[in-house]
Wavefront OBJ file of the C-alpha trace (Angstrom):
o trace
v -19.608 5.450 1.923
v -20.251 2.836 -0.712
v -18.063 0.078 -2.079
v -18.227 1.637 -5.680
v -17.078 4.904 -4.246
v -14.207 3.309 -2.283
v -13.165 1.354 -5.348
v -13.197 4.501 -7.459
v -11.018 6.520 -5.098
v -8.633 3.454 -4.646
v -8.337 3.380 -8.466
v -7.717 7.101 -8.555
v -5.043 6.801 -5.790
v -3.187 4.071 -7.904
v -3.319 6.453 -10.886
v -2.102 9.403 -8.848
v 0.872 7.480 -7.479
v 1.709 6.453 -11.017
v 1.814 10.067 -12.060
v 4.210 10.951 -9.152
v 6.430 7.857 -8.957
v 7.040 7.995 -12.793
v 10.328 6.017 -12.534
v 8.778 3.233 -10.582
v 10.216 0.700 -8.110
v 13.664 -0.583 -7.811
v 12.344 -4.038 -7.098
v 10.195 -4.379 -10.158
v 12.589 -5.417 -13.095
v 10.061 -3.843 -15.571
v 10.249 -0.438 -13.912
v 13.966 -0.472 -14.219
v 13.783 -1.220 -17.860
v 11.125 1.405 -18.471
v 13.096 3.989 -16.592
v 16.219 3.412 -18.436
v 14.322 3.507 -21.817
v 13.144 6.984 -20.728
v 16.587 8.270 -19.495
v 15.818 7.804 -15.927
v 18.274 6.683 -13.322
v 16.389 3.945 -11.400
v 18.624 1.028 -10.636
v 18.775 -1.644 -7.915
v 19.594 0.110 -4.689
v 18.441 3.635 -5.719
v 15.410 3.594 -3.428
v 17.255 2.102 -0.618
v 19.904 4.734 -0.942
v 17.386 7.530 -0.860
v 15.884 6.104 2.317
v 19.185 6.990 3.948
v 18.084 10.537 3.878
v 14.992 9.949 6.058
v 15.539 11.791 9.365
v 12.984 10.219 11.677
v 13.146 6.767 13.307
v 9.561 6.856 14.472
v 7.766 4.287 12.318
v 4.977 6.539 10.984
v 7.144 9.599 10.414
v 9.804 7.520 8.617
v 7.247 6.380 6.057
v 5.927 9.855 5.343
v 9.442 11.250 5.199
v 10.367 8.646 2.768
v 7.229 9.302 0.621
v 8.041 13.021 0.524
v 11.564 12.097 -0.905
v 10.004 9.691 -3.447
v 7.751 12.504 -4.671
v 10.901 14.450 -5.483
v 12.983 11.723 -6.996
v 10.010 10.019 -8.701
v 11.188 6.564 -7.346
v 9.671 4.393 -4.700
v 9.045 0.910 -3.738
v 5.869 -0.359 -2.005
v 6.365 1.629 1.160
v 6.746 4.995 -0.601
v 4.006 4.309 -3.138
v 1.444 3.110 -0.398
v 2.281 6.149 1.722
v 1.553 8.572 -1.157
v -1.708 6.745 -1.762
v -2.494 6.864 2.015
v -1.937 10.660 1.904
v -4.069 10.994 -1.197
v -6.903 9.002 0.169
v -6.853 10.870 3.450
v -8.546 13.763 1.317
v -10.933 11.481 -0.289
v -12.196 8.906 2.265
v -15.551 9.847 3.947
v -17.224 8.076 6.929
v -14.647 5.334 7.082
v -11.168 4.650 8.361
v -7.954 4.387 6.423
v -4.896 2.438 7.240
v -1.385 2.247 5.954
v -0.364 -1.470 6.584
v 2.421 -3.809 6.288
v 1.107 -7.012 4.664
v 2.870 -10.289 5.297
v 6.632 -9.967 5.744
v 7.140 -6.431 4.632
v 4.798 -5.438 1.723
v 3.048 -2.118 2.286
v -0.371 -1.162 0.920
v -3.514 0.852 2.067
v -6.805 -0.489 3.561
v -9.962 1.470 3.438
v -12.571 0.741 6.018
v -10.961 -1.874 8.318
v -12.425 -2.563 11.761
v -12.119 -0.070 14.624
v -9.368 -2.121 16.304
v -6.987 -1.397 13.405
v -5.091 1.397 15.148
v -1.642 2.586 14.586
v 0.920 0.191 15.937
v -1.432 -2.821 16.210
v -0.957 -6.239 14.732
v -3.537 -8.637 13.356
v -3.849 -12.052 11.638
v -6.582 -12.499 9.043
v -7.662 -15.723 7.380
v -6.475 -15.947 3.685
v -9.161 -18.393 3.043
v -12.307 -16.396 3.679
v -13.007 -12.631 3.768
v -12.835 -11.208 7.389
v -16.379 -11.398 8.933
v -15.860 -8.179 10.915
v -14.957 -5.767 8.058
v -17.505 -3.204 6.616
v -19.206 -4.024 3.217
v -17.449 -1.014 1.695
v -13.983 -2.172 2.763
v -11.161 -1.977 -0.089
v -7.503 -2.893 -0.248
v -5.536 -0.397 -2.429
v -1.920 -1.464 -3.697
v -0.314 1.079 -5.977
v 2.909 -0.986 -6.178
v 1.041 -4.130 -7.463
v -1.483 -1.841 -9.421
v -4.339 -3.468 -7.624
v -7.500 -2.463 -5.668
v -10.312 -4.712 -4.684
v -13.207 -4.954 -2.381
v -12.482 -6.964 0.712
v -15.812 -9.013 0.918
v -15.710 -9.973 -2.722
v -12.081 -10.401 -3.755
v -10.096 -10.848 -0.335
v -8.726 -14.337 -1.041
v -7.816 -13.759 -4.774
v -6.565 -10.258 -4.252
v -4.161 -11.079 -1.224
v -3.019 -14.335 -2.701
v -2.167 -12.472 -5.987
v -0.246 -9.863 -4.189
v 1.612 -12.073 -1.684
v 2.502 -14.566 -4.460
v 4.536 -11.724 -6.275
v 5.825 -9.922 -3.088
v 6.623 -12.799 -0.900
v 5.792 -16.244 -2.174
v 6.388 -17.701 1.267
v 3.670 -15.601 2.720
v 1.149 -16.852 0.086
v 1.561 -20.377 1.372
v 0.353 -19.506 4.865
v -3.363 -19.804 5.817
v -3.244 -16.430 7.417
v -2.132 -12.862 6.554
v -0.164 -11.005 9.092
v -1.159 -7.260 9.009
v 0.789 -4.576 10.881
v -0.910 -0.985 11.154
v 1.695 1.711 10.343
v -0.648 4.652 10.305
v -4.362 5.023 10.688
v -6.919 7.902 10.281
v -10.743 7.715 10.967
v -13.253 10.006 9.136
v -16.701 10.723 10.619
l 1 2 3 4 5 6 7 8 9 10 11 12 13 14 15 16 17 18 19 20 21 22 23 24 25 26 27 28 29 30 31 32 33 34 35 36 37 38 39 40 41 42 43 44 45 46 47 48 49 50 51 52 53 54 55 56 57 58 59 60 61 62 63 64 65 66 67 68 69 70 71 72 73 74 75 76 77 78 79 80 81 82 83 84 85 86 87 88 89 90 91 92 93 94 95 96 97 98 99 100 101 102 103 104 105 106 107 108 109 110 111 112 113 114 115 116 117 118 119 120 121 122 123 124 125 126 127 128 129 130 131 132 133 134 135 136 137 138 139 140 141 142 143 144 145 146 147 148 149 150 151 152 153 154 155 156 157 158 159 160 161 162 163 164 165 166 167 168 169 170 171 172 173 174 175 176 177 178 179 180 181 182 183 184 185 186 187 188
């Protein structure tokens, strides 16, 4: 598809996740404050406690199970929020691939249009200094936890540094981003 289409559906995915995970993330202090102001029960540890109900120990299934619980509780950290966005985007992406990934130490987000070698279970390192040369011109990063979406070729360095600076400051100091693919789907 086009970059503008992928950016549009990434924005829609972020909005969709916000409408589902209304209480927010336990690891974002502002979400805890907002939840408590609205009479919610989001507190530190509440998302980690709900993860104990996840039955599967297989990586991909574990993320999707945690997302299903988050939809019911309206609470979720980056893993739950990104998985909900991945599931939403799997109904919208056309002629591209879609990956649920761990970025850096343990932040989870979604990538639209990564290279073909981004398959479930694979590990990659990409420079933070320059956009990856082997990515499609319509590739997009979608991060509902950070409330961010951006084109890889235009905003790679700024976008990843912004996310990593908040999620894992030590990762932002590195010259490369470690990326682990949790789940992947291709669309013809």
